[in-house]
C-alpha positions in Angstrom: 0.0 0.0 0.0 1.5 3.4 -1.0 0.3 6.9 -0.4 1.6 10.0 -2.0 0.7 13.6 -1.2 0.5 15.9 -4.3 -0.4 19.0 -2.4 -3.5 20.5 -0.7 -6.1 17.6 -0.5 -4.8 15.7 -3.5 -3.5 12.3 -2.5 -2.7 9.3 -4.7 -3.3 5.9 -3.1 -2.1 2.7 -4.7 -2.9 -0.8 -3.5 -1.9 -4.3 -4.8 -3.5 -7.3 -3.2 -3.7 -10.8 -4.7 -2.8 -9.5 -8.2 -5.5 -6.8 -8.0 -4.4 -3.2 -8.5 -6.4 -0.1 -7.4 -5.3 3.5 -7.7 -7.4 6.3 -6.1 -6.9 10.1 -6.4 -8.6 12.4 -4.0 -9.8 16.0 -4.8 -7.3 16.5 -7.7 -6.1 20.0 -8.4 -2.9 20.4 -10.4 -2.6 24.2 -10.9 -4.0 27.2 -8.9 -7.5 27.8 -7.6 -9.6 29.6 -10.2 -9.6 32.5 -10.7 -7.0 34.2 -8.6 -5.3 31.9 -6.1 -1.8 30.7 -7.3 -0.1 27.6 -6.1 2.7 28.2 -3.7 4.7 25.1 -4.5 5.3 23.2 -7.7 3.2 20.1 -8.3 5.6 17.2 -7.3 4.4 14.7 -9.9 2.7 15.6 -13.1 -0.5 13.6 -13.7 1.0 12.1 -16.8 3.6 10.4 -14.6 1.1 8.7 -12.3 1.1 4.9 -12.8 -2.6 4.9 -13.0 -5.9 6.4 -11.7 -9.0 4.1 -11.4 -11.1 6.1 -9.1 -11.3 9.9 -8.4 -13.1 10.9 -5.2 -14.5 14.4 -4.6 -15.3 15.5 -1.1 -17.2 18.6 -1.9 -17.9 21.4 -4.5 -15.4 24.1 -3.7 -12.9 25.1 -6.3 -9.8 24.1 -4.3 -11.2 20.6 -4.1 -13.3 20.2 -7.2 -11.2 21.4 -10.2 -12.9 20.5 -13.5 -9.8 21.0 -15.6 -7.9 18.6 -13.4 -10.5 15.9 -13.5 -11.0 16.2 -17.2 -7.2 15.8 -17.6 -7.3 12.7 -15.6 -10.2 11.4 -17.8 -8.1 12.0 -20.9 -5.1 10.2 -19.5 -7.1 7.3 -17.9 -10.4 7.0 -19.9 -11.8 4.2 -17.7 -11.6 6.3 -14.6 -14.7 6.6 -12.3 -15.5 9.8 -10.6 -17.2 9.7 -7.2 -19.2 12.8 -6.3 -21.6 13.9 -3.4 -25.3 13.8 -3.8 -26.9 16.6 -5.8 -24.1 16.7 -8.4 -25.6 14.4 -11.1 -26.6 17.3 -13.4 -23.3 19.1 -12.8 -21.4 15.9 -13.8 -23.4 15.6 -17.0 -23.0 19.3 -17.9 -19.1 19.1 -17.3 -18.7 15.9 -19.3 -17.7 13.9 -16.2 -18.1 10.4 -17.5 -18.6 7.3 -15.3 -19.8 9.4 -12.4 -21.1 7.8 -9.2 -23.3 10.1 -7.2 -23.4 9.1 -3.5 -25.4 9.7 -0.3 -23.7 9.5 3.1 -23.0 5.9 4.2 -23.0 4.6 0.6 -20.6 1.8 -0.1 -19.2 1.0 -3.5 -17.0 -1.9 -4.1 -14.4 -2.5 -6.9 -12.6 -5.9 -7.0 -12.4 -6.2 -3.2 -11.8 -2.5 -2.5 -14.6 -0.7 -0.6 -15.2 3.0 -0.9 -17.4 4.5 1.8 -18.9 7.9 1.4 -19.1 9.3 5.0 -20.3 12.5 6.7 -18.5 15.8 7.2 -19.3 19.2 8.4 -18.8 21.7 5.7 -20.7 23.5 2.8 -20.4 23.9 -0.9 -20.4 26.5 -3.6 -19.0 26.7 -7.2 -20.7 29.8 -8.5 -23.0 32.7 -7.6 -26.3 30.8 -7.4 -25.5 27.3 -6.1 -24.7 27.8 -2.4 -25.2 24.4 -0.7 -26.9 23.0 -3.8 -24.5 20.0 -3.6 -23.7 17.9 -0.6 -20.2 17.2 0.9 -18.6 14.4 2.8 -15.5 12.3 3.7 -14.3 8.9 2.6 -13.1 5.6 3.9 -11.1 3.2 1.8 -10.9 -0.5 2.7 -8.2 -2.7 1.1 -8.0 -6.2 2.6 -7.0 -5.5 6.2 -5.9 -1.9 5.6 -8.3 1.0 6.1 -7.6 4.7 5.3 -9.7 7.7 6.2 -9.7 10.8 4.0 -11.4 13.8 5.8 -11.8 16.1 2.8 -12.7 19.6 4.3 -14.6 19.6 7.6 -15.3 21.3 10.8 -15.3 19.3 14.0 -18.6 17.6 14.9 -20.2 14.4 16.1 -19.6 12.8 12.7 -16.2 11.7 13.8 -17.7 9.7 16.7 -20.3 8.2 14.4 -17.6 7.1 11.9 -15.4 5.9 14.8 -18.3 3.7 16.0 -18.8 2.2 12.5 -15.1 1.5 12.1 -14.4 0.3 15.6 -11.5 -1.7 14.3 -9.7 1.6 13.5 -7.9 3.1 10.5 -4.3 2.3 9.4 -4.0 6.0 8.5 -6.1 9.1 8.7 -5.6 11.8 6.1 -6.9 15.0 7.8 -6.9 18.7 6.8 -5.1 21.1 9.2 -4.5 24.3 7.2 -6.6 27.4 6.5 -7.6 27.3 10.2 -7.2 31.0 11.0 -8.9 33.1 12.1 -10.7 30.5 14.2 -13.9 32.7 14.7 -14.4 32.5 10.9 -12.8 29.1 10.0 -13.8 26.9 12.9 -17.4 25.9 11.6 -15.9 24.5 8.4 -12.2 23.8 9.0 -10.6 21.7 11.7 -7.2 23.0 12.8 -4.2 21.0 14.2 -5.8 20.7 17.6 -9.1 19.2 16.3 -7.2 17.0 13.9 -5.4 15.3 16.8 -8.7 14.8 18.6 -10.4 13.5 15.5 -7.6 11.0 14.8 -8.0 9.5 18.3 -11.7 9.3 17.9 -11.3 7.4 14.7 -8.9 4.9 16.3 -6.2 5.9 13.9 -2.6 4.4 13.9 -1.1 7.2 11.8 -2.0 10.9 11.2 -1.1 12.2 7.6 -1.9 15.9 7.6 -2.9 17.7 4.4 -4.6 20.9 3.3 -1.6 23.1 4.1 1.3 24.7 2.3 -0.1 24.6 -1.1 -2.5 27.7 -1.3 -2.9 30.8 0.9 -6.5 30.4 1.9 -6.4 31.6 5.5 -4.5 33.9 7.9 -2.1 31.2 9.0 1.3 31.0 7.3 2.0 28.2 4.8 4.0 26.2 7.4 2.2 27.3 10.6 -0.3 24.4 10.8 2.2 21.5 10.6 4.6 23.3 13.1 1.7 23.8 15.5 0.6 20.2 15.0 4.0 18.8 15.8 4.1 21.0 19.0 0.7 19.7 20.2 1.5 16.1 19.3 4.9 16.2 21.2 3.0 17.3 24.3 0.8 14.2 24.3 2.4 11.8 21.9 2.1 8.8 24.3 -1.7 9.2 24.1 -2.0 9.9 20.4 -1.6 8.1 17.1 1.8 8.3 15.4 2.3 11.5 13.3 4.1 11.9 10.1 4.3 15.5 8.8 5.2 14.7 5.2 6.3 16.8 2.2 4.6 17.0 -1.2 5.7 14.1 -3.3 6.8 12.0 -0.3 5.9 8.3 -0.3 4.3 6.7 2.7 4.1 2.8 2.5 1.8 1.0 4.8 
């Protein structure tokens, strides 16, 4: 099992069990956030150099997580790819030419050759244009590969959904991929964005073995500095590391093998 962070909430996950391969890409965005937010760091791996993409999962309809150009590029490179989208996005998918789209409600399970993809709750909101506020739903994901389970938090505030997911997955997660950046100012960001403190609490509730923090250092979307969230996360973790899951603050393009 291999996990590679490509920046922001874009993560490439590759599994190979019993001769069956599965490649999952989360919230792909390869350039800046339209129309004005530029990428702070270079994309570590061009999509053309990815060994494969079988499934794209989208957590919600915000332009830093749902980038049509990036998805369409993946479709051209990997024509058989299936795109998972939250409920309410069926017409959007058709209008944008997103082929092989799967529209999901919370707690939906889709299975591919032994790999289970769970669409799970989150606390967030959605908007792509001027007139579609909260027209589309949002969520998080769990991926089950044999005896390995990975949680992808998407974008979310802290709420009881972590406890609900933790109860459903009482066996725990091998890794939790959780957002930590764009967490300041808290009075504004807290309802929709967990920060480092909440990410640590969520990882414990989810019975995680390893925390992999994302959603930092790629775009300037809050008042926190690009490296502020991971530094604060490491500080908090060091104070209670005996009671917390392991932490790996990775760099973009870094490979984590499970």
